[in-house]
Phi, psi and omega in degrees: 000013177302132182092346181240318182292147178220158174303323179298320181288320177300316180293322179293320176299316176301317182297330179278351179109004178263187173252105180288164179214154174232144181264123181252355189293338184267008181224178179264186183296324179297315179296321179296318180299319179294318181294319180295317181297316180296319179297319179292333175289333184266339182213144176265352183275160177297157176212166183260139169245135187246138185231151174267132179235054180280156173296143179304136180291157177258102179301139180215090185304326180292311179297319180295321177295321179295322179294316178297322179294322178296329179275351187304315180299326179292318176297318182298329179299339179245022178055045180227168178242146175293161179300148176293321177220158180250145184249162170274098192278340179240132176267132180291142175300337179300339182239001190262089181293328179294321178293318177300314181299321178297312183295322177296325180286313186270344172054063174296148185296321184228133176235124180248149181241143177228142178085356181160194185235141173287165181286172185299326180297318180290319177300315181296320181295320180288322177295321178297329179283354178091013181279136169277131189251130175245153174217132174287134178223151182240002182205166178296321180298316178295321179297318180292325175295319178295321178298315179296329183283350180093016176294140187277324182216146182256132173262107182280098184270106178286164182294342180289343190296147176280162179078198186289136170299138181274016182305139180292323179238103184291350179262354179274164177299139181248122180289345176055042179294136176285165182300317181300307182295317184293316180300314181294318180300313182289326178296328182270332190249358177234164180257004184260138177305144185246135173248124182276141180211136176123107176082004182268122187231348185209183184294327178297320178294319177297314180300320178297317179297319179294323178296332180278354179112359175289153176264346181195173175231145178248124182244137178238298182304327181303334187257000183295323182279355179297146181296338180280347180285161181266011179299137180279176185298321180295318178299312182297319179295319179295320181297323183269004181264180183296330182295346180298337180281356188231044180301150183226153173273135180215147170257347192297327186286316188237342186102352176236151178295133181210142180272128188225154168295142178296126179211190185293331180286318180294323177294319177299316181302327181289343182262346186275138179253348179293148179290134182282132176298167180296151169287140358263019179299315180299330183295335177298317176291319181299317179292324178294320178295316178300317180297318180294321180292319183294327176300328180264013175083014179255117182259008187270014177247015180277165174277081185268068184295141176194148178272177184291346176274010186308323181299346180267006182298146179231135182269069179249153169305144189303318180296320178294324179296316178300317180295321178297318178298317179298318179295321179294325177297325180281348179081000000 
């Protein structure tokens, strides 16, 4: 939910009776400190902070130059040029000592990991600080690795989920397990509590996840249309449009597989033959193209992440949405 989650939305989810969350992976420790402080000003209840733990990217100037050249016609359509060089725009928590020091100091109640697991030293430091640790997993093997690492709860991310796949190795074969199968598999084959994620949009979906053995459900796409989210007008319009029924996986935007609403960037990605640079280096180009397009009034090059349940999105205040989901669970 990086780029969409806000302290206001996390606090509103808390007010409705859920566990709100904020995404810290797209910023540094200073930005994280501000977001955590603002969230605590808005709610007295615990909330989740989410971090990216991706493997460090392998810079490849030749590949990156070829990628920028492949994007040049798209930039030219908006009278812009691709970047001369691409940067690693997000630092992995695996290497971010400043972020670790911040979290140990401020002691958020829940810390979640995406794309992988931090090393034992970081896990131990956060546990000593009293943090409950979550990790997104997409397979039994990843779940077992998280269990061995001392993770407290597993987020079973099905292939239906919007946004980036949480696979630890984006270049390895992906079994593409759906939320139903993965949740049940982990509930039966691991000793760690399971949180179901992917395609869940309402109380019926949450109830189904609990029936499969999950202890909770994590929803993302369901909250994009809430007024407290940071989604822009183009994103909201796409989410509520007909294209929401046809979400697609793409690497073109960021360099990692991610489920997105069909837009001009996903269509462009299907035509490109150049090798995509590593995440998040490729994202530097993707964000630059989106910025150039938006200056010219085109909103179809954004990272409009959404899961397969997108057609069920509701534009309700976040607290009201949580209450509606709870009522639907009760039938």
